[in-house]
DSSP file (Angstrom, degrees, kcal/mol; ACC not computed):
  #  RESIDUE AA STRUCTURE BP1 BP2  ACC     N-H-->O    O-->H-N    N-H-->O    O-->H-N    TCO  KAPPA ALPHA  PHI   PSI    X-CA   Y-CA   Z-CA
    1    1 A X              0   0    0      0, 0.0     2,-0.5     0, 0.0   139,-0.2   0.000 360.0 360.0 360.0 129.2  -19.0   -1.5   -6.2
    2    2 A X  E     -a  140   0A   0    137,-3.3   139,-3.3     2,-0.0     2,-0.5  -0.872 360.0-148.8 -99.4 130.4  -17.0   -3.2   -3.5
    3    3 A X  E >   -a  141   0A   0     -2,-0.5     3,-2.1   137,-0.2     4,-0.4  -0.852  11.0-142.9 -95.1 130.5  -17.9   -2.6    0.1
    4    4 A X  G >  S+     0   0    0    137,-2.5    38,-1.8    -2,-0.5     3,-0.6   0.685 100.9  68.1 -65.0 -14.6  -15.0   -2.9    2.5
    5    5 A X  G 3  S+     0   0    0    136,-0.3    -1,-0.3    36,-0.2    36,-0.1   0.558  94.1  56.5 -82.1  -7.1  -17.4   -4.5    4.9
    6    6 A X  G <  S+     0   0    0     -3,-2.1    -1,-0.2    34,-0.1    -2,-0.2   0.507  85.5 103.0 -94.5  -8.2  -17.6   -7.5    2.6
    7    7 A X  S <  S-     0   0    0     -3,-0.6    33,-0.1    -4,-0.4    34,-0.1  -0.435  74.7-113.8 -72.5 151.4  -13.8   -8.0    2.8
    8    8 A X        -     0   0    0     31,-0.3    33,-1.7    32,-0.1     2,-0.3  -0.263  17.4-115.7 -84.8 169.0  -12.6  -10.8    5.1
    9    9 A X  S    S+     0   0    0     31,-0.2     2,-0.2     2,-0.1    31,-0.1  -0.917 105.4  47.1-140.8 118.6  -10.7  -10.9    8.3
   10   10 A X  S    S-     0   0    0     -2,-0.3    -2,-0.1    29,-0.1    -1,-0.1   0.467 118.6-103.7 -63.7 158.7   -8.0  -12.3    8.2
   11   11 A X        -     0   0    0     -2,-0.2     2,-0.4     1,-0.1    29,-0.2  -0.136  27.9-126.9 -61.0 152.5   -7.2  -10.3    5.1
   12   12 A X  E     -B   39   0B   0     27,-2.6    27,-2.7    -4,-0.2     2,-0.5  -0.851  13.7-148.8-100.8 136.1   -7.3  -11.8    1.6
   13   13 A X  E     +B   38   0B   0     -2,-0.4     2,-0.3    25,-0.2    25,-0.2  -0.898  25.6 169.2-101.0 129.7   -4.3  -11.6   -0.7
   14   14 A X  E     -B   37   0B   0     23,-2.4    23,-3.3    -2,-0.5     2,-0.1  -0.999  33.2-118.9-143.2 147.1   -5.2  -11.5   -4.4
   15   15 A X  E     -B   36   0B   0     -2,-0.3     2,-0.4    21,-0.2    21,-0.2  -0.485  29.4-163.1 -73.6 149.8   -3.4  -10.7   -7.7
   16   16 A X  E     -B   35   0B   0     19,-2.3    19,-0.8    -2,-0.1    -2,-0.0  -1.000  23.1-159.7-137.3 140.1   -4.6   -7.8   -9.7
   17   17 A X        +     0   0    0     -2,-0.4    -1,-0.1    17,-0.2    19,-0.1   0.373  56.2 124.3 -93.9   2.4   -4.0   -7.0  -13.4
   18   18 A X  S    S-     0   0    0      1,-0.1     2,-0.6    17,-0.1    17,-0.4  -0.334  72.5-110.4 -60.5 143.5   -4.9   -3.3  -12.8
   19   19 A X        -     0   0    0     14,-0.1   101,-3.5    15,-0.1   102,-0.5  -0.700  38.6-167.5 -78.9 120.1   -2.2   -0.9  -13.8
   20   20 A X  E     +HI  32 119C   0     12,-3.4    12,-2.5    -2,-0.6     2,-0.4  -0.924   8.0 178.4-112.2 130.7   -0.9    0.7  -10.6
   21   21 A X  E     -HI  31 118C   0     97,-2.1    97,-2.4    -2,-0.4     2,-0.4  -0.983  15.4-166.2-136.2 149.6    1.4    3.7  -10.7
   22   22 A X  E     -HI  30 117C   0      8,-2.3     7,-2.7    -2,-0.4     8,-1.7  -1.000  10.8-175.8-131.7 129.6    3.1    5.9   -8.1
   23   23 A X  E     +HI  28 116C   0     93,-2.9    93,-1.9    -2,-0.4    92,-0.6  -0.985   5.6 171.5-128.5 137.1    4.6    9.3   -9.0
   24   24 A X  E >   -H   27   0C   0      3,-2.5     3,-2.2    -2,-0.4    90,-0.1  -0.982  67.9  -5.3-146.8 136.1    6.5   11.7   -6.7
   25   25 A X  T 3  S-     0   0    0     -2,-0.3     3,-0.1     1,-0.3    -1,-0.1   0.843 129.1 -55.6  52.3  38.4    8.5   14.9   -7.5
   26   26 A X  T 3  S+     0   0    0      1,-0.2     2,-0.4     0, 0.0    -1,-0.3   0.486 115.2 113.4  78.6   2.7    7.8   14.4  -11.2
   27   27 A X  E <  S-H   24   0C   0     -3,-2.2    -3,-2.5    28,-0.0     2,-0.7  -0.897  70.7-123.3-112.0 136.6    9.3   10.9  -11.2
   28   28 A X  E     +H   23   0C   0     -2,-0.4    -5,-0.2    -5,-0.2     3,-0.1  -0.673  30.8 178.2 -73.4 115.7    7.5    7.6  -11.9
   29   29 A X  E     +     0   0C   0     -7,-2.7    26,-3.1    -2,-0.7     2,-0.3   0.850  65.6   6.8 -87.0 -41.0    8.4    5.6   -8.8
   30   30 A X  E     +HJ  22  54C   0     -8,-1.7    -8,-2.3    24,-0.2    -1,-0.3  -0.998  55.0 172.7-146.7 144.6    6.4    2.5   -9.6
   31   31 A X  E     +H   21   0C   0     22,-1.8     2,-0.3    -2,-0.3   -10,-0.2  -0.864  24.7 145.8-153.6 116.2    4.4    1.3  -12.6
   32   32 A X  E     -H   20   0C   0    -12,-2.5   -12,-3.4    -2,-0.3     3,-0.1  -1.000  42.4-168.6-155.3 147.7    3.0   -2.3  -12.7
   33   33 A X  S    S+     0   0    0     -2,-0.3   -14,-0.1   -14,-0.2    -1,-0.1  -0.046  87.8  72.9-120.2  27.8    0.2   -4.5  -13.8
   34   34 A X  S    S+     0   0    0    -14,-0.1    16,-0.2    16,-0.1   -17,-0.2  -0.196  70.3 132.1-131.0  40.1    1.4   -7.4  -11.6
   35   35 A X  E     -B   16   0B   0    -19,-0.8   -19,-2.3   -17,-0.4     2,-0.4  -0.268  48.8-128.3 -89.7 174.7    0.5   -6.2   -8.2
   36   36 A X  E     -BC  15  48B   0     12,-1.9    12,-2.7   -21,-0.2     2,-0.4  -0.929  13.3-149.1-117.7 148.1   -1.2   -7.8   -5.2
   37   37 A X  E     -BC  14  47B   0    -23,-3.3   -23,-2.4    -2,-0.4     2,-0.5  -0.953   3.3-153.2-112.5 138.7   -4.2   -6.3   -3.3
   38   38 A X  E     -BC  13  46B   0      8,-2.2     8,-1.6    -2,-0.4     2,-0.5  -0.970  13.9-165.2-109.4 123.5   -4.7   -7.0    0.4
   39   39 A X  E     +B   12   0B   0    -27,-2.7   -27,-2.6    -2,-0.5     2,-0.4  -0.939  13.2 169.1-115.4 120.3   -8.4   -6.8    1.3
   40   40 A X    >   -     0   0    0     -2,-0.5     3,-2.4     3,-0.5   -31,-0.2  -0.991  44.4 -85.4-135.2 140.3   -9.4   -6.5    5.0
   41   41 A X  T 3  S+     0   0    0    -33,-1.7   -36,-0.2    -2,-0.4   -37,-0.1  -0.107 111.8   6.0 -44.1 129.2  -12.7   -5.7    6.6
   42   42 A X  T 3  S+     0   0    0    -38,-1.8   103,-2.8     1,-0.2     2,-0.4   0.405 110.5 100.0  77.2   3.3  -13.3   -2.0    7.0
   43   43 A X  S <  S-     0   0    0     -3,-2.4    -3,-0.5   -39,-0.4    -1,-0.2  -0.944  73.1-120.3-121.5 138.2  -10.1   -1.0    5.0
   44   44 A X        -     0   0    0     -2,-0.4    92,-0.1   101,-0.2    -4,-0.1  -0.354  55.4 -79.1 -62.0 157.0   -9.7    0.2    1.4
   45   45 A X        -     0   0    0     90,-0.4    90,-3.2    89,-0.2     2,-0.5  -0.199  38.5-143.7 -57.8 148.7   -7.4   -2.1   -0.5
   46   46 A X  E     -C   38   0B   0     -8,-1.6    -8,-2.2    88,-0.2     2,-0.5  -0.978  14.4-145.4-112.1 129.4   -3.6   -1.8   -0.1
   47   47 A X  E     -C   37   0B   0     -2,-0.5    62,-0.5    62,-0.2     2,-0.5  -0.825   6.8-158.3 -99.5 130.7   -1.6   -2.4   -3.3
   48   48 A X  E     -CD  36 108B   0    -12,-2.7   -12,-1.9    -2,-0.5     2,-0.4  -0.946   9.1-151.9-111.0 122.9    1.8   -4.1   -3.1
   49   49 A X  E     - D   0 107B   0     58,-3.1    58,-2.6    -2,-0.5   -14,-0.1  -0.795  23.1-112.1 -97.8 129.2    4.1   -3.4   -6.1
   50   50 A X    >   -     0   0    0     -2,-0.4     3,-2.1    56,-0.2    56,-0.1  -0.313  26.2-122.3 -57.1 140.8    6.7   -6.0   -7.1
   51   51 A X  G >  S+     0   0    0      1,-0.3     3,-1.6     2,-0.2    -1,-0.1   0.829 110.6  62.8 -56.4 -34.6   10.2   -4.7   -6.4
   52   52 A X  G 3  S+     0   0    0      1,-0.3    -1,-0.3     4,-0.0     4,-0.1   0.699 100.3  54.4 -65.1 -18.1   11.2   -5.2  -10.0
   53   53 A X  G <  S+     0   0    0     -3,-2.1   -22,-1.8     2,-0.1     2,-0.4   0.191  90.8  91.4-101.5  15.3    8.5   -2.7  -11.0
   54   54 A X  B <  S-J   30   0C   0     -3,-1.6   -24,-0.2   -24,-0.2     3,-0.1  -0.915  89.9 -98.6-110.1 137.1    9.9    0.1   -8.7
   55   55 A X    >   -     0   0    0    -26,-3.1     3,-1.2    -2,-0.4     4,-0.3  -0.188  46.8-101.2 -54.5 141.1   12.4    2.6  -10.1
   56   56 A X  T 3  S+     0   0    0      1,-0.2    -1,-0.1     2,-0.1    -4,-0.0  -0.379  98.4  11.6 -66.0 138.9   16.0    1.7   -9.2
   57   57 A X  T 3  S+     0   0    0      2,-0.1    -1,-0.2    -3,-0.1    -2,-0.1   0.506  92.6 106.1  78.9   6.5   17.6    3.6   -6.3
   58   58 A X    <   +     0   0    0     -3,-1.2    22,-3.0   -29,-0.1     2,-0.4   0.615  63.7  74.7 -94.8 -11.4   14.5    5.3   -4.9
   59   59 A X  E     +E   79   0B   0     -4,-0.3     2,-0.4    20,-0.2    20,-0.2  -0.862  52.9 179.3-106.2 134.7   14.0    3.1   -1.8
   60   60 A X  E     -E   78   0B   0     18,-2.2    18,-3.4    -2,-0.4    -2,-0.0  -1.000  38.6-105.0-130.1 132.1   16.2    3.4    1.3
   61   61 A X  E     -E   77   0B   0     -2,-0.4    16,-0.2    16,-0.2     2,-0.2  -0.301  37.7-146.3 -57.2 130.2   15.6    1.2    4.4
   62   62 A X  E     -     0   0B   0     14,-2.6    14,-0.4     2,-0.1     2,-0.1  -0.613  21.8 -97.5 -95.8 158.1   14.0    3.2    7.2
   63   63 A X  E    S+     0   0B   0     -2,-0.2    -1,-0.1    12,-0.1    25,-0.0  -0.385  83.7  14.0 -70.4 151.6   14.6    2.7   10.9
   64   64 A X  E     -     0   0B   0     -2,-0.1    12,-0.7    11,-0.0     2,-0.3  -0.106  62.8-149.1  81.2-176.7   12.2    0.7   12.9
   65   65 A X  E     -E   75   0B   0     10,-0.1     2,-0.3    26,-0.0    10,-0.2  -0.931   3.8-133.2-171.1-174.0    9.4   -1.7   11.9
   66   66 A X  E     -E   74   0B   0      8,-1.1     8,-3.1    -2,-0.3     2,-0.4  -0.930  15.2-121.0-151.1 174.3    6.1   -3.1   12.9
   67   67 A X  E     -E   73   0B   0     -2,-0.3     2,-0.5     6,-0.2     6,-0.2  -0.986  12.2-162.0-128.6 131.3    4.3   -6.4   13.3
   68   68 A X  E  >  -E   72   0B   0      4,-3.1     4,-2.0    -2,-0.4    -2,-0.0  -0.943  19.9-139.8-108.1 130.3    1.0   -7.5   11.7
   69   69 A X  T  4 S+     0   0    0     -2,-0.5    -1,-0.1     1,-0.2     4,-0.1   0.720 102.6  34.5 -62.0 -20.0   -0.7  -10.5   13.3
   70   70 A X  T  4 S+     0   0    0      2,-0.1    29,-0.2    27,-0.0    -1,-0.2   0.834 128.3  28.8-100.9 -43.4   -1.5  -11.8    9.8
   71   71 A X  T  4 S-     0   0    0      1,-0.3    26,-1.5    25,-0.1     2,-0.3   0.684  97.3-136.1 -98.3 -20.5    1.4  -10.9    7.6
   72   72 A X  E  <  +E   68   0B   0     -4,-2.0    -4,-3.1    24,-0.2     2,-0.4  -0.767  56.9   6.5 105.8-148.4    4.3  -10.8   10.1
   73   73 A X  E     -E   67   0B   0     22,-0.3    22,-0.4    -2,-0.3    21,-0.4  -0.613  65.5-147.6 -83.0 128.1    7.2   -8.3   10.4
   74   74 A X  E     -E   66   0B   0     -8,-3.1    -8,-1.1    -2,-0.4     2,-0.4  -0.748   2.8-153.0 -97.1 141.9    7.0   -5.1    8.3
   75   75 A X  E     -EF  65  92B   0     17,-3.0    17,-2.5    -2,-0.3     2,-0.3  -0.924  15.7-142.0-107.8 136.5   10.0   -3.3    6.9
   76   76 A X  E     - F   0  91B   0    -12,-0.7   -14,-2.6    -2,-0.4     2,-0.4  -0.743  10.9-155.6-104.1 151.9    9.7    0.4    6.2
   77   77 A X  E     -EF  61  90B   0     13,-2.8    13,-1.7    -2,-0.3    12,-1.2  -0.983   8.5-145.2-130.4 132.1   11.2    2.4    3.3
   78   78 A X  E     -E   60   0B   0    -18,-3.4   -18,-2.2    -2,-0.4     2,-0.5  -0.681  23.6-130.6 -84.4 149.2   12.1    6.0    2.8
   79   79 A X  E     -EF  59  86B   0      7,-2.3     7,-2.9    -2,-0.3     2,-0.6  -0.908  20.5-166.3-102.9 125.4   11.6    7.4   -0.7
   80   80 A X  E     + F   0  85B   0    -22,-3.0     2,-0.4    -2,-0.5     5,-0.2  -0.952  14.6 165.7-117.3 117.2   14.5    9.3   -2.1
   81   81 A X  E >   - F   0  84B   0      3,-1.8     3,-2.4    -2,-0.6     2,-0.2  -0.980  65.3 -45.2-132.7 118.2   13.9   11.3   -5.2
   82   82 A X  T 3  S-     0   0    0     -2,-0.4   -57,-0.0     1,-0.3     0, 0.0  -0.422 123.8 -23.8  59.0-127.9   16.6   13.9   -6.3
   83   83 A X  T 3  S+     0   0    0     -2,-0.2    -1,-0.3    -3,-0.1     2,-0.2   0.432 120.9  98.0 -91.6  -0.7   17.6   15.8   -3.1
   84   84 A X  E <   -F   81   0B   0     -3,-2.4    -3,-1.8   -59,-0.1     2,-0.4  -0.575  51.6-166.7 -93.9 153.2   14.3   15.0   -1.4
   85   85 A X  E     -F   80   0B   0     -5,-0.2     2,-0.7    -2,-0.2    -5,-0.2  -0.994   7.4-160.6-137.8 128.9   13.5   12.2    1.1
   86   86 A X  E >   -F   79   0B   0     -7,-2.9    -7,-2.3    -2,-0.4     3,-0.9  -0.927  26.4-131.8-109.3 107.5   10.0   11.1    2.2
   87   87 A X  E 3  S-     0   0B   0     -2,-0.7    -9,-0.2     1,-0.2   -10,-0.1  -0.334  79.5  -8.8 -62.9 135.2   10.3    9.2    5.5
   88   88 A X  E 3  S+     0   0B   0      1,-0.1   -10,-0.3    -2,-0.1    -1,-0.2   0.865  77.5 157.9  48.2  49.7    8.5    5.9    5.7
   89   89 A X  E <   +     0   0B   0    -12,-1.2    21,-2.7    -3,-0.9     2,-0.3   0.684  64.9   7.3 -75.2 -18.7    6.7    6.3    2.4
   90   90 A X  E     -FG  77 109B   0    -13,-1.7   -13,-2.8    19,-0.3     2,-0.3  -0.942  61.9-151.1-154.2 173.7    6.2    2.6    2.0
   91   91 A X  E     -FG  76 108B   0     17,-2.2    17,-3.0    -2,-0.3     2,-0.3  -0.967   7.9-172.5-148.2 162.6    6.5   -0.8    3.7
   92   92 A X  E     -FG  75 107B   0    -17,-2.5   -17,-3.0    -2,-0.3     2,-0.6  -0.936  27.6-125.6-147.2 168.5    7.0   -4.4    2.8
   93   93 A X    >   -     0   0    0     13,-0.6    12,-1.7    10,-0.4     3,-0.7  -0.930  23.5-176.5-118.4 101.5    7.0   -7.8    4.3
   94   94 A X  T 3  S+     0   0    0     -2,-0.6     2,-0.2   -21,-0.4    -1,-0.1   0.857  85.8  17.0 -70.5 -35.4   10.4   -9.3    3.4
   95   95 A X  T 3  S-     0   0    0    -22,-0.4   -22,-0.3    -3,-0.1    -1,-0.3  -0.614  89.3-177.7-134.3  73.5    9.6  -12.7    5.0
   96   96 A X    <   -     0   0    0     -3,-0.7   -24,-0.2     4,-0.2   -25,-0.1  -0.128  37.4 -82.6 -69.5 168.6    5.8  -12.8    5.4
   97   97 A X    >   -     0   0    0    -26,-1.5     3,-2.0   -27,-0.1     4,-0.2  -0.237  53.1 -95.5 -62.4 160.9    3.9  -15.5    7.0
   98   98 A X  G >  S+     0   0    0      1,-0.3     3,-1.2     2,-0.2     4,-0.3   0.808 122.3  60.9 -54.0 -35.3    3.1  -18.5    4.7
   99   99 A X  G 3  S+     0   0    0      1,-0.3    -1,-0.3   -29,-0.2   -86,-0.2   0.711 116.3  33.0 -66.3 -18.6   -0.4  -17.2    3.7
  100  100 A X  G X  S+     0   0    0     -3,-2.0     3,-1.7   -30,-0.2    -1,-0.3   0.157  82.5 119.4-120.4  15.7    1.2  -14.1    2.2
  101  101 A X  G X   +     0   0    0     -3,-1.2     3,-1.8     1,-0.3    -5,-0.2   0.801  64.5  65.3 -56.8 -35.0    4.5  -15.6    1.0
  102  102 A X  G 3  S+     0   0    0      1,-0.3    -1,-0.3    -4,-0.3    -2,-0.1   0.721  98.8  53.8 -67.1 -18.3    3.9  -14.7   -2.7
  103  103 A X  G X  S+     0   0    0     -3,-1.7     3,-2.0     2,-0.1   -10,-0.4   0.242  76.1 146.2 -97.3  14.7    4.1  -11.0   -2.0
  104  104 A X  T <  S+     0   0    0     -3,-1.8   -10,-0.2     1,-0.3     3,-0.1  -0.267  73.5   6.5 -53.5 128.0    7.5  -11.2   -0.2
  105  105 A X  T 3  S+     0   0    0    -12,-1.7    -1,-0.3     1,-0.3   -11,-0.1   0.228  92.9 132.6  83.9 -14.1    9.5   -8.0   -0.9
  106  106 A X    <   -     0   0    0     -3,-2.0   -13,-0.6   -13,-0.3     2,-0.4  -0.418  51.4-131.9 -68.5 148.7    6.7   -6.2   -2.7
  107  107 A X  E     -DG  49  92B   0    -58,-2.6   -58,-3.1   -15,-0.1     2,-0.4  -0.878  12.7-157.0-112.7 133.3    6.3   -2.6   -1.5
  108  108 A X  E     -DG  48  91B   0    -17,-3.0   -17,-2.2    -2,-0.4     2,-0.4  -0.882  15.8-149.6-101.3 137.9    3.1   -0.8   -0.5
  109  109 A X  E     - G   0  90B   0    -62,-0.5     2,-0.7    -2,-0.4   -19,-0.3  -0.875  16.1-123.1-109.8 140.7    3.1    3.0   -0.7
  110  110 A X    >   -     0   0    0    -21,-2.7     3,-1.7    -2,-0.4     4,-0.5  -0.720  18.1-150.9 -74.7 116.8    1.1    5.4    1.5
  111  111 A X  G >  S+     0   0    0     -2,-0.7     3,-0.6     1,-0.3    15,-0.2   0.778  94.1  61.4 -62.3 -23.7   -0.9    7.5   -1.0
  112  112 A X  G 3  S+     0   0    0      1,-0.2    -1,-0.3    15,-0.1    -2,-0.0   0.623 102.5  51.3 -76.0 -11.8   -0.8   10.4    1.5
  113  113 A X  G <  S+     0   0    0     -3,-1.7     2,-0.3   -24,-0.2    -1,-0.2   0.468 105.4  56.8-107.0  -2.8    3.0   10.6    1.4
  114  114 A X  S <  S-     0   0    0     -3,-0.6   -90,-0.2    -4,-0.5     3,-0.1  -0.790  86.1-113.8-121.7 168.0    3.5   10.7   -2.4
  115  115 A X  S    S+     0   0    0    -92,-0.6     2,-0.3    -2,-0.3   -91,-0.2   0.854  91.2   3.1 -71.8 -34.2    2.3   13.1   -5.0
  116  116 A X  E     -I   23   0C   0    -93,-1.9   -93,-2.9     2,-0.0     2,-0.4  -0.959  50.0-177.8-159.8 133.2    0.1   10.7   -6.9
  117  117 A X  E     -I   22   0C   0     -2,-0.3     7,-3.0     7,-0.3     2,-0.3  -0.990  18.0-174.0-125.7 140.7   -1.1    7.1   -6.9
  118  118 A X  E     -IK  21 123C   0    -97,-2.4   -97,-2.1    -2,-0.4     2,-0.4  -0.977  19.3-158.9-135.5 149.1   -3.3    5.7   -9.6
  119  119 A X  E >  S-IK  20 122C   0      3,-2.0     3,-2.2    -2,-0.3   -99,-0.2  -0.986  88.8 -19.7-124.8 118.0   -5.2    2.5  -10.3
  120  120 A X  T 3  S-     0   0    0   -101,-3.5  -100,-0.1    -2,-0.4     3,-0.1   0.875 130.1 -51.7  48.2  42.0   -6.1    2.0  -14.0
  121  121 A X  T 3  S+     0   0    0   -102,-0.5     2,-0.4     1,-0.3    -1,-0.3   0.219 109.9 125.2  86.0 -14.4   -5.6    5.7  -14.5
  122  122 A X  E <   -K  119   0C   0     -3,-2.2    -3,-2.0     1,-0.1    -1,-0.3  -0.656  65.7-118.8 -83.0 129.4   -7.9    6.8  -11.7
  123  123 A X  E     -K  118   0C   0     -2,-0.4     2,-0.2    -5,-0.2    -5,-0.2  -0.480  30.9-130.2 -66.3 130.2   -6.4    9.1   -9.1
  124  124 A X        -     0   0    0     -7,-3.0     2,-0.5    -2,-0.2    -7,-0.3  -0.583   7.2-142.6 -84.4 142.0   -6.4    7.4   -5.7
  125  125 A X  E     -L  136   0D   0     11,-2.8    11,-2.5    -2,-0.2   -14,-0.1  -0.919  29.0-118.0 -99.4 128.5   -7.8    9.2   -2.6
  126  126 A X  E     -L  135   0D   0     -2,-0.5     9,-0.2     9,-0.2     2,-0.2  -0.349  27.0-107.0 -67.1 144.8   -5.7    8.3    0.5
  127  127 A X        -     0   0    0      7,-1.8     6,-0.2     1,-0.1   -15,-0.1  -0.497  46.2-102.3 -64.1 137.3   -7.4    6.5    3.4
  128  128 A X  S    S+     0   0    0     -2,-0.2     4,-0.3    17,-0.1     3,-0.3  -0.256  87.0  31.8 -63.0 151.5   -7.8    8.9    6.3
  129  129 A X  S    S-     0   0    0      1,-0.1    18,-0.1     2,-0.1     4,-0.1  -0.276  88.1 -96.3  88.7-179.6   -5.4    8.7    9.2
  130  130 A X  S    S+     0   0    0     16,-0.3    -1,-0.1    -2,-0.1    -2,-0.1   0.009  99.9  69.8-127.4  27.6   -1.8    7.6    9.1
  131  131 A X  S    S+     0   0    0     -3,-0.3    -2,-0.1    15,-0.1    15,-0.1   0.820  95.3  35.2-112.9 -48.4   -1.9    4.0   10.0
  132  132 A X  S    S-     0   0    0     -4,-0.3    -3,-0.1    13,-0.1    -2,-0.1   0.861  73.3-150.6 -89.0 -37.5   -3.4    1.8    7.3
  133  133 A X        +     0   0    0     -6,-0.2   -22,-0.2     1,-0.2   -24,-0.1   0.792  29.4 172.5  75.3  28.0   -2.4    3.3    4.0
  134  134 A X        -     0   0    0     -6,-0.2    -7,-1.8   -88,-0.1     2,-0.6  -0.307  30.6-129.4 -72.8 157.1   -5.5    2.1    2.0
  135  135 A X  E     -L  126   0D   0    -90,-3.2     2,-0.5    -9,-0.2   -90,-0.4  -0.930  20.1-157.5-109.1 113.2   -6.1    3.3   -1.6
  136  136 A X  E     +L  125   0D   0    -11,-2.5   -11,-2.8    -2,-0.6     2,-0.2  -0.822  18.4 168.1 -97.7 124.7   -9.7    4.6   -2.2
  137  137 A X    >   -     0   0    0     -2,-0.5     3,-1.8   -13,-0.2   -13,-0.1  -0.749  52.3 -93.7-123.1 174.0  -11.1    4.6   -5.7
  138  138 A X  T 3  S+     0   0    0      1,-0.3   -14,-0.0    -2,-0.2    -2,-0.0   0.691 121.2  60.9 -64.6 -18.3  -14.6    5.1   -7.1
  139  139 A X  T 3  S+     0   0    0   -138,-0.1  -137,-3.3     2,-0.0     2,-0.5   0.359  90.6  83.0 -89.8   6.3  -15.3    1.4   -7.0
  140  140 A X  E <   -a    2   0A   0     -3,-1.8     2,-0.4  -139,-0.2  -137,-0.2  -0.940  60.3-163.4-117.0 129.9  -14.8    1.1   -3.2
  141  141 A X  E     +a    3   0A   0   -139,-3.3  -137,-2.5    -2,-0.5  -136,-0.3  -0.903  23.7 137.3-114.3 142.2  -17.5    1.9   -0.6
  142  142 A X        -     0   0    0     -2,-0.4     2,-0.2  -139,-0.2  -137,-0.1  -0.023  66.4-140.5-103.0-152.8  -17.0    2.6    3.1
  143  143 A X        -     0   0    0   -101,-0.1     2,-0.4    -2,-0.1    -2,-0.1   0.334  60.1-151.1 -71.5 155.1  -17.3    3.8    5.8
  144  144 A X    >   -     0   0    0     -2,-0.2     3,-0.6  -101,-0.0  -101,-0.2  -0.831   8.4-127.8-108.4 139.2  -13.5    3.3    6.2
  145  145 A X  T 3  S+     0   0    0   -103,-2.8  -101,-0.2    -2,-0.4     6,-0.1  -0.481  79.1  69.7 -72.6 152.7  -11.6    2.7    9.4
  146  146 A X  T 3   +     0   0    0      1,-0.5   -16,-0.3    -2,-0.1    -1,-0.2  -0.030  67.8 100.9 132.1 -32.6   -8.7    5.1   10.0
  147  147 A X  S X  S-     0   0    0     -3,-0.6     3,-2.0     1,-0.2    -1,-0.5  -0.186  89.3 -58.5 -77.0 174.6  -10.0    8.5   10.7
  148  148 A X  T 3  S+     0   0    0      1,-0.3    -1,-0.2     2,-0.1   -20,-0.0  -0.269 125.7  14.6 -54.0 133.0  -10.3   10.1   14.2
  149  149 A X  T 3  S+     0   0    0     -3,-0.1    -1,-0.3     1,-0.0     3,-0.1   0.495 103.8  93.2  82.0   4.8  -12.6    8.0   16.4
  150  150 A X    X   +     0   0    0     -3,-2.0     3,-1.2     1,-0.1    -2,-0.1   0.469  51.8  91.7-109.0  -1.9  -12.5    4.9   14.3
  151  151 A X  T 3  S+     0   0    0     -4,-0.3    -1,-0.1     1,-0.2    -3,-0.1   0.769  87.1  52.0 -66.1 -23.4   -9.6    2.9   15.7
  152  152 A X  T 3         0   0    0      1,-0.2    -1,-0.2    -3,-0.1    -2,-0.1   0.487 360.0 360.0 -95.1  -2.5  -11.9    1.1   18.1
  153  153 A X    <         0   0    0     -3,-1.2    -1,-0.2    -4,-0.0    -2,-0.1   0.501 360.0 360.0-100.0 360.0  -14.6   -0.3   15.8
């Protein structure tokens, strides 16, 4: 069992061989065993999928962006599947800071905005709130930041 309170700050970037999949509207959006996990104190892991392991034509650049003090400028992506569009379903760091350079262009998906995310076949529970986008599995213990009243701790 991993406790999110044992994760570091600044966050640690690590490769994972776990099979990560994202499904929306009946379509496999991403399927990879070459992802990165970002581990940060009080947050469930965020999985970043290499762009080559994401279905062609499903990402459209979204308006706006944000800034992470550790990783740099984030780019947001809408998910387009059939006639549907999910605004800001994922994000990436196209030119991250040097400590996170190896994950440049990989996309993280908000599990709350797609139909299904899995890690090694286990269905992911989305991190509460709409800011962090962490992936909660049975091997991760909280409490987790993100829900109402937790932004200040």
